[in-house]
ROKE-275907 format. One record per residue: residue in three letters; residue number from 1; z, x, y negated of N, C-alpha, C in turn. Coordinates in Angstrom, 3 decimals. Layout:
<recs>
{type ALA&seq NUM&n.w Z&n.u X&n.v Y&ca.w Z&ca.u X&ca.v Y&c.w Z&c.u X&c.v Y}
...
</recs>
This chain:
<recs>
{type MET&seq 1&n.w 109.558&n.u 118.442&n.v -106.309&ca.w 109.250&ca.u 119.022&ca.v -105.014&c.w 107.944&c.u 118.437&c.v -104.488}
{type LYS&seq 2&n.w 107.055&n.u 119.300&n.v -104.054&ca.w 105.754&ca.u 118.884&ca.v -103.517&c.w 105.906&c.u 118.635&c.v -102.025}
{type LEU&seq 3&n.w 105.621&n.u 117.392&n.v -101.610&ca.w 105.722&ca.u 117.022&ca.v -100.202&c.w 104.342&c.u 117.021&c.v -99.560}
{type LYS&seq 4&n.w 104.273&n.u 117.340&n.v -98.275&ca.w 102.994&ca.u 117.400&ca.v -97.566&c.w 102.643&c.u 116.081&c.v -96.896}
{type LEU&seq 5&n.w 103.389&n.u 115.024&n.v -97.192&ca.w 103.107&ca.u 113.704&ca.v -96.646&c.w 102.556&c.u 112.803&c.v -97.730}
{type ARG&seq 6&n.w 101.762&n.u 111.820&n.v -97.311&ca.w 101.183&ca.u 110.852&ca.v -98.236&c.w 101.376&c.u 109.463&c.v -97.663}
{type LYS&seq 7&n.w 101.122&n.u 108.458&n.v -98.489&ca.w 101.176&ca.u 107.075&ca.v -98.025&c.w 100.181&c.u 106.875&c.v -96.899}
{type LYS&seq 8&n.w 100.520&n.u 106.002&n.v -95.962&ca.w 99.689&ca.u 105.625&ca.v -94.816&c.w 99.527&c.u 106.738&c.v -93.780}
{type ASP&seq 9&n.w 100.292&n.u 107.835&n.v -93.882&ca.w 100.295&ca.u 108.861&ca.v -92.841&c.w 101.118&c.u 108.367&c.v -91.662}
{type LYS&seq 10&n.w 100.732&n.u 108.755&n.v -90.462&ca.w 101.536&ca.u 108.463&ca.v -89.272&c.w 102.516&c.u 109.619&c.v -89.100}
{type VAL&seq 11&n.w 103.812&n.u 109.304&n.v -88.975&ca.w 104.837&ca.u 110.323&ca.v -88.806&c.w 105.725&c.u 109.989&c.v -87.620}
{type MET&seq 12&n.w 106.408&n.u 111.018&n.v -87.098&ca.w 107.356&ca.u 110.838&ca.v -86.005&c.w 108.720&c.u 111.334&c.v -86.466}
{type VAL&seq 13&n.w 109.774&n.u 110.563&n.v -86.139&ca.w 111.142&ca.u 110.943&ca.v -86.489&c.w 111.616&c.u 111.973&c.v -85.468}
{type ILE&seq 14&n.w 112.155&n.u 113.109&n.v -85.958&ca.w 112.587&ca.u 114.179&ca.v -85.059&c.w 114.099&c.u 114.334&c.v -85.030}
{type ALA&seq 15&n.w 114.835&n.u 113.573&n.v -85.852&ca.w 116.298&ca.u 113.659&ca.v -85.865&c.w 116.874&c.u 112.326&c.v -86.316}
{type GLY&seq 16&n.w 118.075&n.u 112.012&n.v -85.833&ca.w 118.752&ca.u 110.788&ca.v -86.241&c.w 118.692&c.u 109.706&c.v -85.181}
{type LYS&seq 17&n.w 119.128&n.u 108.498&n.v -85.557&ca.w 119.236&ca.u 107.406&ca.v -84.585&c.w 117.884&c.u 106.909&c.v -84.076}
{type ASP&seq 18&n.w 116.806&n.u 107.116&n.v -84.834&ca.w 115.470&ca.u 106.671&ca.v -84.436&c.w 114.611&c.u 107.814&c.v -83.916}
{type LYS&seq 19&n.w 115.238&n.u 108.875&n.v -83.387&ca.w 114.514&ca.u 110.046&ca.v -82.910&c.w 113.481&c.u 109.655&c.v -81.848}
{type GLY&seq 20&n.w 112.247&n.u 110.150&n.v -82.006&ca.w 111.174&ca.u 109.869&ca.v -81.060&c.w 110.285&c.u 108.711&c.v -81.459}
{type LYS&seq 21&n.w 110.713&n.u 107.883&n.v -82.409&ca.w 109.897&ca.u 106.750&ca.v -82.850&c.w 108.887&c.u 107.223&c.v -83.890}
{type SER&seq 22&n.w 107.771&n.u 106.502&n.v -83.980&ca.w 106.768&ca.u 106.848&ca.v -84.982&c.w 106.394&c.u 105.607&c.v -85.779}
{type GLY&seq 23&n.w 105.904&n.u 105.839&n.v -86.993&ca.w 105.520&ca.u 104.743&ca.v -87.868&c.w 104.676&c.u 105.245&c.v -89.022}
{type GLU&seq 24&n.w 104.333&n.u 104.335&n.v -89.910&ca.w 103.477&ca.u 104.634&ca.v -91.052&c.w 104.314&c.u 104.757&c.v -92.323}
{type VAL&seq 25&n.w 103.992&n.u 105.745&n.v -93.150&ca.w 104.713&ca.u 105.955&ca.v -94.407&c.w 104.340&c.u 104.838&c.v -95.378}
{type LEU&seq 26&n.w 105.357&n.u 104.128&n.v -95.881&ca.w 105.139&ca.u 103.040&ca.v -96.831&c.w 105.321&c.u 103.509&c.v -98.276}
{type ARG&seq 27&n.w 106.309&n.u 104.363&n.v -98.499&ca.w 106.618&ca.u 104.816&ca.v -99.858&c.w 107.271&c.u 106.188&c.v -99.782}
{type ILE&seq 28&n.w 107.069&n.u 106.998&n.v -100.829&ca.w 107.628&ca.u 108.340&ca.v -100.895&c.w 108.484&c.u 108.454&c.v -102.158}
{type TYR&seq 29&n.w 109.676&n.u 109.041&n.v -102.010&ca.w 110.587&ca.u 109.296&ca.v -103.122&c.w 110.754&c.u 110.813&c.v -103.266}
{type PRO&seq 30&n.w 109.822&n.u 111.511&n.v -103.955&ca.w 109.868&ca.u 112.969&ca.v -104.000&c.w 111.092&c.u 113.523&c.v -104.729}
{type GLU&seq 31&n.w 111.623&n.u 112.774&n.v -105.694&ca.w 112.787&ca.u 113.269&ca.v -106.441&c.w 114.044&c.u 113.318&c.v -105.576}
{type LYS&seq 32&n.w 114.095&n.u 112.506&n.v -104.529&ca.w 115.243&ca.u 112.479&ca.v -103.616&c.w 114.910&c.u 113.094&c.v -102.260}
{type SER&seq 33&n.w 113.669&n.u 113.535&n.v -102.046&ca.w 113.177&ca.u 114.077&ca.v -100.773&c.w 113.395&c.u 113.094&c.v -99.628}
{type ARG&seq 34&n.w 113.034&n.u 111.832&n.v -99.866&ca.w 113.178&ca.u 110.784&ca.v -98.860&c.w 111.880&c.u 109.997&c.v -98.769}
{type ILE&seq 35&n.w 111.639&n.u 109.382&n.v -97.594&ca.w 110.449&ca.u 108.560&ca.v -97.413&c.w 110.838&c.u 107.266&c.v -96.713}
{type LEU&seq 36&n.w 110.038&n.u 106.230&n.v -96.941&ca.w 110.246&ca.u 104.923&ca.v -96.327&c.w 109.163&c.u 104.736&c.v -95.271}
{type ILE&seq 37&n.w 109.584&n.u 104.461&n.v -94.039&ca.w 108.662&ca.u 104.318&ca.v -92.918&c.w 108.785&c.u 102.907&c.v -92.366}
{type GLY&seq 38&n.w 107.666&n.u 102.278&n.v -92.055&ca.w 107.665&ca.u 100.920&ca.v -91.526&c.w 108.340&c.u 100.820&c.v -90.165}
{type LYS&seq 39&n.w 109.252&n.u 99.861&n.v -90.016&ca.w 109.963&ca.u 99.559&ca.v -88.765&c.w 110.860&c.u 100.700&c.v -88.270}
{type ILE&seq 40&n.w 111.231&n.u 101.633&n.v -89.156&ca.w 112.117&ca.u 102.744&ca.v -88.805&c.w 113.329&c.u 102.703&c.v -89.724}
{type ASN&seq 41&n.w 114.503&n.u 103.053&n.v -89.191&ca.w 115.766&ca.u 103.073&ca.v -89.929&c.w 116.090&c.u 101.697&c.v -90.510}
{type MET&seq 42&n.w 116.041&n.u 100.687&n.v -89.638&ca.w 116.316&ca.u 99.317&ca.v -90.063&c.w 117.813&c.u 99.137&c.v -90.327}
{type VAL&seq 43&n.w 118.139&n.u 98.531&n.v -91.472&ca.w 119.521&ca.u 98.255&ca.v -91.856&c.w 119.655&c.u 96.772&c.v -92.177}
{type THR&seq 44&n.w 120.896&n.u 96.264&n.v -92.163&ca.w 121.159&ca.u 94.871&ca.v -92.485&c.w 121.686&c.u 94.791&c.v -93.909}
{type LYS&seq 45&n.w 121.048&n.u 93.982&n.v -94.707&ca.w 121.434&ca.u 93.802&ca.v -96.113&c.w 122.000&c.u 92.397&c.v -96.275}
{type HIS&seq 46&n.w 123.153&n.u 92.282&n.v -96.917&ca.w 123.758&ca.u 90.982&ca.v -97.187&c.w 123.205&c.u 90.468&c.v -98.513}
{type ARG&seq 47&n.w 122.495&n.u 89.349&n.v -98.479&ca.w 121.880&ca.u 88.777&ca.v -99.677&c.w 122.690&c.u 87.589&c.v -100.177}
{type LYS&seq 48&n.w 122.951&n.u 87.578&n.v -101.475&ca.w 123.645&ca.u 86.462&ca.v -102.102&c.w 122.632&c.u 85.348&c.v -102.370}
{type PRO&seq 49&n.w 123.031&n.u 84.091&n.v -102.189&ca.w 122.089&ca.u 82.998&ca.v -102.458&c.w 121.677&c.u 82.963&c.v -103.929}
{type ARG&seq 50&n.w 120.421&n.u 82.721&n.v -104.178&ca.w 119.884&ca.u 82.581&ca.v -105.531&c.w 119.395&c.u 81.139&c.v -105.699}
{type GLN&seq 51&n.w 118.879&n.u 80.841&n.v -106.857&ca.w 118.447&ca.u 79.479&ca.v -107.147&c.w 117.337&c.u 79.007&c.v -106.202}
{type ASN&seq 52&n.w 116.386&n.u 79.896&n.v -105.897&ca.w 115.239&ca.u 79.508&ca.v -105.057&c.w 115.306&c.u 80.086&c.v -103.647}
{type GLN&seq 53&n.w 116.282&n.u 80.971&n.v -103.352&ca.w 116.329&ca.u 81.639&ca.v -102.065&c.w 117.689&c.u 81.434&c.v -101.407}
{type PRO&seq 54&n.w 117.691&n.u 81.202&n.v -100.101&ca.w 118.976&ca.u 81.102&ca.v -99.406&c.w 119.581&c.u 82.488&c.v -99.187}
{type GLY&seq 55&n.w 120.877&n.u 82.550&n.v -99.044&ca.w 121.559&ca.u 83.812&ca.v -98.783&c.w 121.579&c.u 84.099&c.v -97.296}
{type GLY&seq 56&n.w 122.204&n.u 85.199&n.v -96.915&ca.w 122.339&ca.u 85.539&ca.v -95.507&c.w 122.050&c.u 86.996&c.v -95.238}
{type LEU&seq 57&n.w 121.913&n.u 87.338&n.v -93.972&ca.w 121.631&ca.u 88.699&ca.v -93.561&c.w 120.124&c.u 88.911&c.v -93.487}
{type GLN&seq 58&n.w 119.691&n.u 90.038&n.v -94.017&ca.w 118.261&ca.u 90.347&ca.v -94.024&c.w 118.061&c.u 91.763&c.v -93.494}
{type LYS&seq 59&n.w 117.160&n.u 91.917&n.v -92.536&ca.w 116.826&ca.u 93.239&ca.v -91.998&c.w 115.758&c.u 93.876&c.v -92.882}
{type MET&seq 60&n.w 115.947&n.u 95.152&n.v -93.199&ca.w 114.976&ca.u 95.869&ca.v -94.030&c.w 115.000&c.u 97.355&c.v -93.685}
{type GLU&seq 61&n.w 113.914&n.u 98.059&n.v -94.062&ca.w 113.838&ca.u 99.497&ca.v -93.835&c.w 114.603&c.u 100.224&c.v -94.923}
{type ALA&seq 62&n.w 115.244&n.u 101.328&n.v -94.561&ca.w 115.927&ca.u 102.184&ca.v -95.522&c.w 115.224&c.u 103.540&c.v -95.530}
{type PRO&seq 63&n.w 115.245&n.u 104.243&n.v -96.661&ca.w 114.606&ca.u 105.566&ca.v -96.712&c.w 115.283&c.u 106.549&c.v -95.761}
{type ILE&seq 64&n.w 114.497&n.u 107.490&n.v -95.252&ca.w 114.978&ca.u 108.514&ca.v -94.337&c.w 114.660&c.u 109.871&c.v -94.954}
{type ALA&seq 65&n.w 115.457&n.u 110.882&n.v -94.636&ca.w 115.260&ca.u 112.215&ca.v -95.195&c.w 113.913&c.u 112.791&c.v -94.755}
{type TYR&seq 66&n.w 113.240&n.u 113.435&n.v -95.686&ca.w 111.928&ca.u 114.033&ca.v -95.435&c.w 112.002&c.u 115.088&c.v -94.330}
{type SER&seq 67&n.w 113.121&n.u 115.798&n.v -94.242&ca.w 113.261&ca.u 116.869&ca.v -93.246&c.w 113.401&c.u 116.332&c.v -91.825}
{type ASN&seq 68&n.w 113.643&n.u 115.027&n.v -91.672&ca.w 113.828&ca.u 114.437&ca.v -90.345&c.w 112.553&c.u 113.859&c.v -89.752}
{type VAL&seq 69&n.w 111.406&n.u 114.079&n.v -90.390&ca.w 110.138&ca.u 113.565&ca.v -89.876&c.w 109.083&c.u 114.673&c.v -89.835}
{type MET&seq 70&n.w 108.100&n.u 114.485&n.v -88.946&ca.w 106.960&ca.u 115.393&ca.v -88.876&c.w 105.683&c.u 114.569&c.v -88.834}
{type LEU&seq 71&n.w 104.637&n.u 115.102&n.v -89.427&ca.w 103.329&ca.u 114.462&ca.v -89.464&c.w 102.711&c.u 114.453&c.v -88.066}
{type LEU&seq 72&n.w 102.074&n.u 113.331&n.v -87.697&ca.w 101.361&ca.u 113.234&ca.v -86.416&c.w 99.889&c.u 113.536&c.v -86.647}
{type CYS&seq 73&n.w 99.352&n.u 114.457&n.v -85.869&ca.w 97.925&ca.u 114.787&ca.v -85.951&c.w 97.130&c.u 113.624&c.v -85.366}
{type PRO&seq 74&n.w 96.105&n.u 113.121&n.v -86.075&ca.w 95.323&ca.u 112.001&ca.v -85.551&c.w 94.505&c.u 112.357&c.v -84.308}
{type LYS&seq 75&n.w 94.185&n.u 113.626&n.v -84.110&ca.w 93.364&ca.u 114.023&ca.v -82.963&c.w 94.213&c.u 114.332&c.v -81.730}
{type CYS&seq 76&n.w 95.203&n.u 115.230&n.v -81.867&ca.w 95.992&ca.u 115.631&ca.v -80.689&c.w 97.242&c.u 114.781&c.v -80.489}
{type GLU&seq 77&n.w 97.544&n.u 113.846&n.v -81.405&ca.w 98.650&ca.u 112.880&ca.v -81.271&c.w 100.010&c.u 113.548&c.v -81.069}
{type LYS&seq 78&n.w 100.201&n.u 114.753&n.v -81.622&ca.w 101.469&ca.u 115.458&ca.v -81.501&c.w 102.028&c.u 115.741&c.v -82.900}
{type PRO&seq 79&n.w 103.369&n.u 115.825&n.v -83.020&ca.w 103.949&ca.u 116.144&ca.v -84.326&c.w 103.621&c.u 117.584&c.v -84.716}
{type ILE&seq 80&n.w 103.214&n.u 117.762&n.v -85.960&ca.w 102.800&ca.u 119.092&ca.v -86.430&c.w 103.391&c.u 119.388&c.v -87.801}
{type ARG&seq 81&n.w 103.380&n.u 120.647&n.v -88.155&ca.w 103.682&ca.u 121.079&ca.v -89.502&c.w 102.333&c.u 121.475&c.v -90.094}
{type PRO&seq 82&n.w 101.774&n.u 120.696&n.v -91.031&ca.w 100.400&ca.u 120.952&ca.v -91.493&c.w 100.275&c.u 122.229&c.v -92.312}
{type LYS&seq 83&n.w 99.089&n.u 122.806&n.v -92.230&ca.w 98.754&ca.u 123.995&ca.v -93.001&c.w 97.882&c.u 123.547&c.v -94.171}
{type LEU&seq 84&n.w 98.183&n.u 124.002&n.v -95.368&ca.w 97.373&ca.u 123.661&ca.v -96.533&c.w 96.305&c.u 124.717&c.v -96.715}
{type ASP&seq 85&n.w 95.072&n.u 124.269&n.v -96.959&ca.w 93.950&ca.u 125.184&ca.v -97.118&c.w 93.019&c.u 124.618&c.v -98.174}
{type LYS&seq 86&n.w 92.224&n.u 125.480&n.v -98.799&ca.w 91.257&ca.u 125.038&ca.v -99.801&c.w 89.852&c.u 125.159&c.v -99.245}
{type LEU&seq 87&n.w 89.059&n.u 124.124&n.v -99.523&ca.w 87.651&ca.u 124.145&ca.v -99.123&c.w 86.848&c.u 124.941&c.v -100.137}
{type ALA&seq 88&n.w 85.569&n.u 125.160&n.v -99.851&ca.w 84.689&ca.u 125.893&ca.v -100.759&c.w 84.515&c.u 125.150&c.v -102.082}
{type THR&seq 89&n.w 84.685&n.u 123.813&n.v -102.038&ca.w 84.555&ca.u 123.007&ca.v -103.257&c.w 85.808&c.u 123.068&c.v -104.122}
{type GLY&seq 90&n.w 86.875&n.u 123.692&n.v -103.603&ca.w 88.127&ca.u 123.783&ca.v -104.355&c.w 89.126&c.u 122.689&c.v -104.023}
{type GLU&seq 91&n.w 88.732&n.u 121.781&n.v -103.135&ca.w 89.610&ca.u 120.676&ca.v -102.748&c.w 90.648&c.u 121.158&c.v -101.728}
{type ALA&seq 92&n.w 91.915&n.u 120.780&n.v -101.916&ca.w 92.981&ca.u 121.147&ca.v -100.990&c.w 93.035&c.u 120.137&c.v -99.851}
{type VAL&seq 93&n.w 93.109&n.u 120.619&n.v -98.612&ca.w 93.177&ca.u 119.751&ca.v -97.435&c.w 94.314&c.u 120.211&c.v -96.529}
{type ARG&seq 94&n.w 94.772&n.u 119.283&n.v -95.684&ca.w 95.786&ca.u 119.608&ca.v -94.683&c.w 95.088&c.u 119.820&c.v -93.351}
{type ILE&seq 95&n.w 95.504&n.u 120.845&n.v -92.615&ca.w 94.871&ca.u 121.193&ca.v -91.345&c.w 95.938&c.u 121.269&c.v -90.262}
{type CYS&seq 96&n.w 95.616&n.u 120.741&n.v -89.081&ca.w 96.513&ca.u 120.801&ca.v -87.924&c.w 96.547&c.u 122.235&c.v -87.406}
{type ARG&seq 97&n.w 97.743&n.u 122.761&n.v -87.178&ca.w 97.882&ca.u 124.133&ca.v -86.685&c.w 97.539&c.u 124.244&c.v -85.196}
{type ARG&seq 98&n.w 97.585&n.u 123.123&n.v -84.455&ca.w 97.301&ca.u 123.151&ca.v -83.016&c.w 95.807&c.u 123.081&c.v -82.719}
{type CYS&seq 99&n.w 95.138&n.u 122.048&n.v -83.290&ca.w 93.732&ca.u 121.808&ca.v -82.926&c.w 92.750&c.u 122.180&c.v -84.042}
{type GLY&seq 100&n.w 93.232&n.u 122.438&n.v -85.262&ca.w 92.349&ca.u 122.807&ca.v -86.361&c.w 91.670&c.u 121.640&c.v -87.044}
{type GLU&seq 101&n.w 92.051&n.u 120.402&n.v -86.694&ca.w 91.460&ca.u 119.201&ca.v -87.273&c.w 91.920&c.u 119.011&c.v -88.719}
{type THR&seq 102&n.w 91.009&n.u 118.589&n.v -89.599&ca.w 91.350&ca.u 118.283&ca.v -90.983&c.w 91.993&c.u 116.913&c.v -91.048}
{type ILE&seq 103&n.w 93.132&n.u 116.816&n.v -91.728&ca.w 93.867&ca.u 115.552&ca.v -91.849&c.w 93.630&c.u 115.012&c.v -93.244}
{type LEU&seq 104&n.w 93.086&n.u 113.799&n.v -93.311&ca.w 92.791&ca.u 113.174&ca.v -94.606&c.w 93.953&c.u 112.374&c.v -95.129}
</recs>
Protein backbone atom coordinates (compact mmCIF):
# COMPACT_ATOMS: atom_id res chain seq x y z
CA MET A 1 0.00 0.00 0.00
CA LYS A 2 1.34 3.42 -1.01
CA LEU A 3 1.05 5.93 1.83
CA LYS A 4 1.07 9.71 1.35
CA LEU A 5 3.08 10.30 4.53
CA ARG A 6 6.85 10.32 4.93
CA LYS A 7 9.32 10.45 7.79
CA LYS A 8 9.61 13.83 9.54
CA ASP A 9 6.14 14.96 8.37
CA LYS A 10 4.02 16.85 10.89
CA VAL A 11 0.69 15.06 11.42
CA MET A 12 -2.40 15.54 13.59
CA VAL A 13 -4.36 12.70 15.22
CA ILE A 14 -8.05 12.87 14.22
CA ALA A 15 -9.39 9.83 16.13
CA GLY A 16 -8.63 7.91 19.32
CA LYS A 17 -7.39 8.82 22.79
CA ASP A 18 -4.86 11.39 21.48
CA LYS A 19 -7.34 13.20 19.20
CA GLY A 20 -6.23 16.78 18.46
CA LYS A 21 -2.54 16.23 19.30
CA SER A 22 0.15 16.66 16.67
CA GLY A 23 3.65 15.27 16.28
CA GLU A 24 6.38 14.20 13.89
CA VAL A 25 6.38 10.86 12.04
CA LEU A 26 9.28 8.72 13.31
CA ARG A 27 8.68 5.48 11.40
CA ILE A 28 6.21 4.07 8.86
CA TYR A 29 4.96 0.46 8.67
CA PRO A 30 3.28 0.30 5.21
CA GLU A 31 2.61 -3.45 5.38
CA LYS A 32 0.43 -2.92 8.48
CA SER A 33 -0.85 0.59 7.54
CA ARG A 34 0.48 2.01 10.81
CA ILE A 35 2.83 4.87 11.70
CA LEU A 36 4.90 5.78 14.76
CA ILE A 37 4.58 9.39 15.93
CA GLY A 38 6.78 11.06 18.54
CA LYS A 39 5.11 11.64 21.95
CA ILE A 40 1.76 10.23 20.69
CA ASN A 41 0.03 7.00 21.80
CA MET A 42 2.34 6.50 24.78
CA VAL A 43 2.12 3.04 26.39
CA THR A 44 3.80 1.46 29.42
CA LYS A 45 6.09 -1.48 28.71
CA HIS A 46 7.22 -3.84 31.48
CA ARG A 47 10.95 -4.51 31.02
CA LYS A 48 12.68 -7.53 32.53
CA PRO A 49 16.07 -6.81 34.12
CA ARG A 50 19.05 -7.70 31.92
CA GLN A 51 22.73 -8.02 32.74
CA ASN A 52 23.51 -4.34 32.02
CA GLN A 53 20.04 -2.77 32.36
CA PRO A 54 17.66 -2.49 35.30
CA GLY A 55 14.07 -3.68 34.91
CA GLY A 56 10.91 -1.69 35.51
CA LEU A 57 8.24 0.28 33.70
CA GLN A 58 9.22 2.14 30.57
CA LYS A 59 7.10 4.64 28.63
CA MET A 60 7.31 4.34 24.84
CA GLU A 61 5.39 5.27 21.69
CA ALA A 62 3.20 2.65 20.02
CA PRO A 63 2.20 2.65 16.33
CA ILE A 64 -1.13 4.23 15.43
CA ALA A 65 -3.40 3.44 12.47
CA TYR A 66 -2.66 5.45 9.33
CA SER A 67 -6.37 6.26 8.91
CA ASN A 68 -6.41 8.06 12.29
CA VAL A 69 -3.97 10.82 11.26
CA MET A 70 -3.91 13.67 8.75
CA LEU A 71 -0.97 15.59 7.32
CA LEU A 72 -0.48 19.17 8.59
CA CYS A 73 0.17 21.79 5.91
CA PRO A 74 3.33 23.76 6.81
CA LYS A 75 1.82 27.02 5.49
CA CYS A 76 -1.82 27.04 6.67
CA GLU A 77 -1.16 24.84 9.78
CA LYS A 78 -4.38 22.84 9.22
CA PRO A 79 -4.89 19.09 8.71
CA ILE A 80 -5.26 18.28 5.02
CA ARG A 81 -5.64 15.40 2.63
CA PRO A 82 -2.77 16.04 0.15
CA LYS A 83 -3.20 16.00 -3.60
CA LEU A 84 -0.53 14.23 -5.64
CA ASP A 85 0.63 16.04 -8.77
CA LYS A 86 3.51 15.77 -11.24
CA LEU A 87 5.81 18.63 -12.11
CA ALA A 88 7.06 19.34 -15.64
CA THR A 89 10.28 17.51 -14.72
CA GLY A 90 8.28 14.35 -13.96
CA GLU A 91 8.79 14.57 -10.20
CA ALA A 92 5.75 13.70 -8.04
CA VAL A 93 4.90 16.25 -5.32
CA ARG A 94 2.24 16.62 -2.64
CA ILE A 95 0.09 19.76 -2.77
CA CYS A 96 -2.19 21.28 -0.11
CA ARG A 97 -5.81 21.35 -1.30
CA ARG A 98 -6.56 24.50 0.77
CA CYS A 99 -3.69 26.89 -0.02
CA GLY A 100 -1.96 25.20 -3.00
CA GLU A 101 1.42 25.06 -1.22
CA THR A 102 3.86 22.31 -2.27
CA ILE A 103 4.72 19.98 0.63
CA LEU A 104 8.25 18.58 0.58
